[in-house]
C-alpha positions in Angstrom: 149.4 91.4 105.4 148.2 90.6 109.2 146.2 87.6 110.1 143.0 89.4 110.4 143.2 90.5 107.0 144.2 86.8 105.4 140.9 85.7 107.6 138.8 88.5 105.8 140.1 87.1 102.4 139.2 83.6 103.6 135.7 84.3 104.7 135.4 86.2 101.2 136.0 83.3 99.2 134.1 80.9 101.8 131.2 83.2 100.3 131.7 82.7 97.1 132.4 78.9 97.5 128.8 78.7 99.1 127.2 80.9 96.2 128.9 78.7 93.4 128.1 75.8 95.0 124.3 77.0 95.2 124.6 77.9 91.4 125.7 74.7 90.7 122.8 73.0 92.6 120.6 75.2 90.5 121.8 73.7 87.2 121.4 70.3 88.9 117.7 71.0 89.4 117.3 72.1 85.6 118.9 68.9 84.4 116.8 67.0 87.0 114.0 68.2 85.3 115.5 67.8 81.8 116.0 63.8 82.9 112.7 63.3 83.7 111.0 64.7 80.7 113.0 62.3 78.6 112.9 59.7 81.4 116.6 59.1 82.4 118.0 58.1 85.6 119.2 60.4 88.1 122.5 59.1 88.4 125.0 59.0 85.5 128.1 57.1 86.2 129.8 58.2 83.0 129.5 61.8 83.4 130.4 61.4 87.0 133.9 59.5 85.8 134.5 62.2 83.4 134.0 65.0 86.0 136.3 63.6 88.4 138.9 62.9 85.6 138.7 66.6 84.3 138.8 68.1 87.8 141.7 66.1 88.8 143.8 66.4 85.7 142.7 70.4 85.9 144.0 70.6 89.8 147.2 72.1 90.4 147.3 71.8 94.2 147.6 72.1 96.7 144.9 69.9 97.1 145.6 66.5 96.3 143.9 64.5 93.8 142.1 62.5 96.3 140.6 65.6 98.3 139.5 66.5 94.8 137.7 63.4 94.3 136.2 63.1 97.8 134.9 66.8 97.3 133.4 66.4 94.5 131.9 63.0 95.0 130.4 65.0 98.0 129.2 67.3 95.9 127.9 64.9 93.2 126.1 63.0 96.0 124.2 66.2 97.1 122.9 66.7 93.9 121.8 63.4 93.1 119.4 63.7 96.7 118.7 67.0 95.5 117.5 65.8 92.4 115.8 62.7 93.6 113.8 64.8 96.5 112.5 67.0 93.2 111.5 63.9 91.7 107.4 63.4 91.9 
């Protein structure tokens, strides 16, 4: 394969990542609605820790554990921000 073919593959994966992130955040919005209905706070530190532990254990590289934690901490921060904006 040449460089342009590898880049085309990366472009396709990037689009899938965007789609998956948006899908995840749609789920977050639904969870936020349920939390509001039940008077629960936006942030659940225990759940966030469990997610990070599960994902870092799942990771087989080449991404480092720290990178996985950094990426998902950022994703979860965006999820909290989105939930908070949706809160009346």
